[in-house]
N, C-alpha and C positions, 0 to 999 in steps of 0.2 A: 479265244482260248480253246473252244471245241475243235477248231481246225488244227491247233497245235497238238492236242492230245490225240486227235484222229490220225495225224501223221506218225506219232510215236507208235500207236497200236498197229498201224498199217505197215510201218517199216520193220517193227520187231514183234510180229504176231506170236511167235513161239515163246520168246523170253517174257513178254508181258503176261501171257496166259499162265506160264509156269510160276511167275512171281506172285500173281494174284491167287493162284491155286494153293500156294504155300501159306497164304495169309491166315485163313481160319485156324489151321493147325498150329501155326506159329504163335498167334495171340493166345489160343487156349493153353498151349504148353507153357508159354511165358507166365501167364497168370497162375497156373497150377504150381509151377516151380518157384514163383516169386517169393512166397513165404519162407522157402528153404534157404536159398542163397541170399535173399534180402535180409534175413534175420542176422546174418553175419556182418553185413556191410552197412545196411541202412535200416536198422530195426525199427526206428521211429516211423519211417515212411511205411513200412509193412504194417505196423500196428494201426496207424490211422487208415490205411487202405482196408484192413479187415473190418474195422469199426464202420467205415463208410459203407462197405459192402453189406454188412449186417443191417444197417439202417435202410439201405436200398431195398433189401429183401423184406424188411418190415413194411416199407411203403408199398411194395408190390403185393404183399399178402392182403393188406387192407384195401388196396385198389381193386383186387380181384373180388373181394367181398362186396364192395359197392357196385361194381359193374355187373357182377353175376346177379345181384339182387334186383337191380334196375331192369336188366334183360328178362329175368324170370317173371317179373311183374308184367312187362310188356307182352311176353309170350302168353301168360294167362289171359290177358285182355284180348289178344289177337285170336286165341282159340275160341272165344265166345262170339266173335264176329262172323257174319255171313259174307265171306269174301266173294262167292259167286254172284250174289245179289249186287254187291258193290261194284264188281267188275263189269257186270252186264249192263250197267247204266252208262258206261263210258263209250265214247265214239270209237268204233273199230273193233269192238268186242267180238262180233261175229266172224271177223277175219283171222283172229289169233289162233295159231297152232303151236304145238310144243313137240319138239323132237327130243327123245330120250335115248342116250347111248349108254349101254351097260357093258363096259369092257370086262371080260372075265377069262379065266384060264383055270381049268380043272376044278371049277365050282360044281357043287352037287346040283342035281335036278331040283331038290327041295329049296335050295338057296335061291335059284333063279325064279322058281315058281313063286316064292315068297315076295320078292321085290316086284315082280310083275303084278302079283295080286294086290299089293298096296297101291299100285298105279291104277289098277282096275277099280279100286274103291274110291277114286278121286271124285270130288263134286263137280269138277270141270267136265264139260261134254267130252266123252271118251272118243267120239268120232273125229275129234281134232287133235288127238294125241297119236304120235307115231313112235314106235319103239324099235330100236335096233340092238339085237343081241350081238355084241362085238366079240366073236369067237376067234381063237387062234387056230389057224389051219393045221398047225403041227400037233394040236391036241387030238389024241385018239378018241373016236366016238363023238367029236364035236358036232357033226352034222346030225347024228341020231338024237343027241341031247337037245339041240335047238329045235329040231323038228317036233319033238314032244311038246315043248313049251308053245311053239307057234300054233300047233293043232289045237291046244287047249284054249288059247286066247284069240284065235284068228278072227272071230266075228265080233269082238268086243271093241277094238280100237279102230282108228282110221287106217291103221296098218301095223303089223308086227313082222319084222324081217330079221334075217341073220346075215352077218357078214363074216368072212373067213380070212383073217389077216395072214398073208403069207410071210415067210421069212425073206426080207428084202435086204440086199447088200447095203452096208453103211447105215442101216437102221439099228437102233438099240431095242432089243426085245423088251416089251413091257407095256404098261398102261397107255403111255402117251402116244406111241406109234400105232397101237391098236385102235384107239378111239379116233385118231386122226384119219386112219384108213376108213373107219365106219362113217365118219362125218362126210368124207368126200363121196362115199357111195350114196349117202343120204341126199347129197346135193344132186347127184345124177338122177336118182329115182324120184325125189319129191319136187325139187325146184325145176330142174330141166324137164321133168315129166309133167310139170304144170299142176301138180297136186296141191301145192301150198304157195302162199305169197311170202317170199323171204323177208319182205319189209314188216311182216307181222308175225314173225316166228322167233321163238327162243330155242336154244339147244341146252340140254342138261346132261352132264356126265355123272353117272351114278355108280358108285361102288356096288358090287353085287350083294353086299350084306346090308345095304340101306333099306330102311323102312320109312316111307314118306308119310307125313301127316296127311290126312284125307283132303285137307284144304290147300295143300302146297301149291298146286298149279292154278288154283283160283286166285290165291294170294299173288303168285307170280304174274298172272295176267293183269291183275289190278296194278301192281307195281310197274309193269312194263308199259301199260297204256297211260299211266298217270305221269310218267317221267318224260319231260320234254327232250331229254338227252338219252332216250332209251337205247339208241344204237351204240352208245358208249358205256354200257353198264354191265356189271356182273351182279348176281344175286346169291346170297349165302344165308342158309338157315343155321340153326344151332345143331351142329353134328354132335350127338351125345352117344356115349357107349353104354346104352341101356339094355340092348337085346339079351345079352347073356351075362349080365352084371353079377349074378349070384352063382354062376357056373364056373367062372374062371378062378385061378388061384388067388389067394389074398393079396399077394404082391402085385399081381396084374390089376386087381380090383382097385387098389389104391391109385394107380395111374389112370384107370377109367374114371374114377372120382374127380381127380384134378383136371384131366383133359376135358371132361364134359363141362365143368364149371368154366374153364378157360375159354373154350369155344363159345359158350353161352355169353360170357362177359364181353367177348370181342364184338358182339353185335352192336354195342353202343359206343364203340371206340373210334368211330370215324375212319380215318385212313389206316388205322392198324388192322382193319378188317380186310384181309386178303383171302380170296377163295381157296378152299382146301377140300380135298376128297370128293365130296358130292356137292355140286354147285351148278348154277345156270348162268347163261349170258346171252346177249343178243346174237342170233344166228348170223346176222349181217356183219357184226363185229368179228366173229370168228372167221368168217369167210374173207373179210377184208385184210386180216393179218396173216392169212395163209394157213389157218388151222393150227392144231397143236403140233409142236416140233416132234420129229421122229428120231432125234439123236440123243435123247435124254431119258432117264428113268423117272425123276419127279417132274410132273407136268403142271401142277396147279400154280405155284409161284411163278414158274417160267411163263405161262400163258398170260398171267396178269401183267408182269413187267414188260413182256413183248408188246401187249396192247397199250400199256401206259406210255411207253416211249414212242411207239408208232403213231399214237394219237396226240403226241406232244403234251402229255400230262392230263389230257381231258378224259380221264377214265376214273371211275369210282365203283366200289362194291356196295350195293344197297342191302341192308339186312332184311331177311324174311323172319319175322318173329314167330317162328314155329320150330318144332323139334323134328329133326331127322334122326331116327334111332339107328345105331350101327352095332356091329359085333366087335368084341375084343378078341385078340388071338386065342384060340382054343384048340387043343389037340386031345386025342383019346387018353393020353397020359398026362400026369401032373408035370413031370419034367419036360415033356414035349411042349406043353403050353407055355412054360417059362422060356424055352428055347425060341418058340415062335414070337413071343413078345420081344425078346432080345433081337431077333432078326428084323422085326418091324422097326425098332428104334434105330438099328443100323441103317436101314433103308431111308428112314425119315431124316436122320441126321446127315446122311450123305447129300441131302438137299443143299448143303453148303457148297456143293460142286457148281451150283449156278451163280454163286456170289461173284466170281470173277467177271461173268458176263454182265451182271447187274451193275457192277462198278464201272466196267468199260462203257456201258450205255450212259451212265451218269456223267462220265467225262466227255463223251464224244457226240451225244445226240443234242443238237441245238434246239432252242425254242421251247424247252421244258421249264416251267416255273421252278426256280432254284430252291426256294424254301420247301415246297411240297415234295419235290423229288428227294431232297436231302432228308427230310423227316421220315418218309416212307422207307428209304434205304437204310437209314440209321437204325430204325427199330428192327428191321429184318436182320441186319448184321449183328446187332446186339444180342438178339435171341439165339442166332446161330453160334456166335463166338463164345457166349457164356454157357451154352448147353452142357458141355462137359465140365465146366469150371465150378458151377454153383455148389455141387456137393463138397468139393475139396475145401473151398473157402468157408462154407458154413459149418462143416463138421469138425475139421481138424486143424485149420490154420491158426486159430487163436492159441492153441496149446503147443503147436510146433515152434512158434517164436520163442516161448519161454524155455522149451526143451533144448533147442539148439544154442540159444544165447542166454545162459544162466545169469550172466552179469546184467543184461538188460532186464531180466526177470525181477531184479531187486529194485529197479526204478519204479516210480509211482505208476506210470502208464503200463510198464511191463507187468507189475503185480496185479493191477486192476483190469488188464485187458481180458483175460478169460472170464472174469466176473461180469464185466460189462457185456461181453458177447453173449454169455448165457442169459443175462437179463433181457437183452433185446430180442433174442430168438425165442425165449420162453414167452415173451409178450405176444408173439405171433400165434400162440395157442388159442388166444381169444378169437382171432380171425378164423382159425381152423374149426372151432366149435360152431361159429356162425355159418361157415361153409357146409358143415354137416347138416345143419338145419335146412339150409337152402336146397342142398342136394336131395334131402329126404322129401321135400315138398315137390321137387321137380320130377323125381322118378315115379313111373307108373306103379301103383301099389300092387297090381295083380302079378307083377314079376317077383315079388318078395317070396322067399322060401318059407319064412316064418317070422313072427314078431321077435323071437329070441335072436335070430340072426341080425335083425335090424338093430337091436339093442347092443349086441356084441360087436357089431361092425366098427365102432370107433376104436376099439381095442386093437384092431388090426394095424392102426397107424404106428404101432410100436415097430413094425417092420420097415418103416420109411428109410432109416439110414442104410440098411442092407439092400433093400430093393432099389433105393435111389442110386447106389453105386453100381450094382450088377446089371440092372435093367434100364439104366439111363445114362449115367456118366461114362461108364466103361464102353458100351457100344458107340457112344458119340465120339469119344476121344480116339477110338480105333478108326472110325470113319474119317475123322479129320486127319489122322496120321496117314491113312491110306491115300487120301487126297494129296497130302504133302509129298508123298513118294511117287505121285503120278500113276497110281494104280487104280484102274476102273473097277467099279462094283458090278457084279453080275446080278441081274434082277432075280429075286426069289420071292415067289408068291407066299404070302402069309396064310397059314392054315387057319380057317375059322369055321368050326363045325356048327 
């Protein structure tokens, strides 16, 4: 079968690409509009669909509570371990080195100094850590900025360097092409230069706003040496938006709350854990698959699936039960901060642009375990396709049916539908209360502005319906529609003060 589909994709490359590119937007728009036209022709089907979706949301809410709680407990336990001591007892410890690539563009000196500072505070021997400030050549004063950071930290690590990614024809400007350029430069300098053993090295891509736990690289070393399939592994910590939690607008803070819990909960969900934002992988694996691709904006899901299919499914992401704290979008002005959050969601949701390639690989790459590849792809497509849809189904669909079809509203199911929907969704408030408690225990207490702010914070969830539309569903459906129309997105750096 793979040969058949490979023939189809090879013979009709443009048509198959366009057809699959339309899929995310088509499914999203179909589900959003289904309660409107369906209410006229198949109201019973729409009613049961809405109820099923509400139950599905109820299930996901309490699943998040359970997974976030389990992960949080594991993180607390891991923070009390001495990972350097545990790693140092393993064979090969003295050979392990870590390469850290920090792709950045127009970041402040303070932001770069902060992330390098958290690396300088690591418990792992700093002489075996190599940092690459991945600058963009087109950025004004990039060399002066990197020179300051290098001078400040030059005698602390095994090496700290700067690369200057030029604008290259047929490349997409952004994180993926920048860090790919830096990784190739690292190979020339460190591997070909004989400074490190690539068989005992990991490479980490770190967003400039990341703040590592001081045991991150000791934990990573332990996980790397302990795993018999270390050369086929990614590692992911809990990326939480804690750095400026109390400085961002309330609407953004709500998303920081949910995204932090979501990423934390993913650590215990097996194949649902796919590397995002700041993560690590075997250096040999990255080199084997040809580094990060240079023709895309989103790079994390792409590099995982690229490795997954290249290695015939023998790839996994291992959890690091520690927190990597990050920034939420923030601007000098309130409106500017909201615009930055909107732009960030536009960029993230445009990640659906990779779905056609993932689907193509699913059809055409032979020798990959069917059940595992299907399960992983299904969850990715489900998250992408439902991203713009959730708000519409959960907030207005139950009432739309009875409004459009008053005759159906007089039936038993039509009359009870809004009541049942409200009851199911109101029940998720229990899950929300538990999430607030888990989040409170996870967040560093020194970041809190005041006790009153902590107590008032739950009241900010009143903004969820408005924030959910303007800062989540709307930018996502615009990205999907843009993808349907065949229009590419220009990379825009999210401002994070």
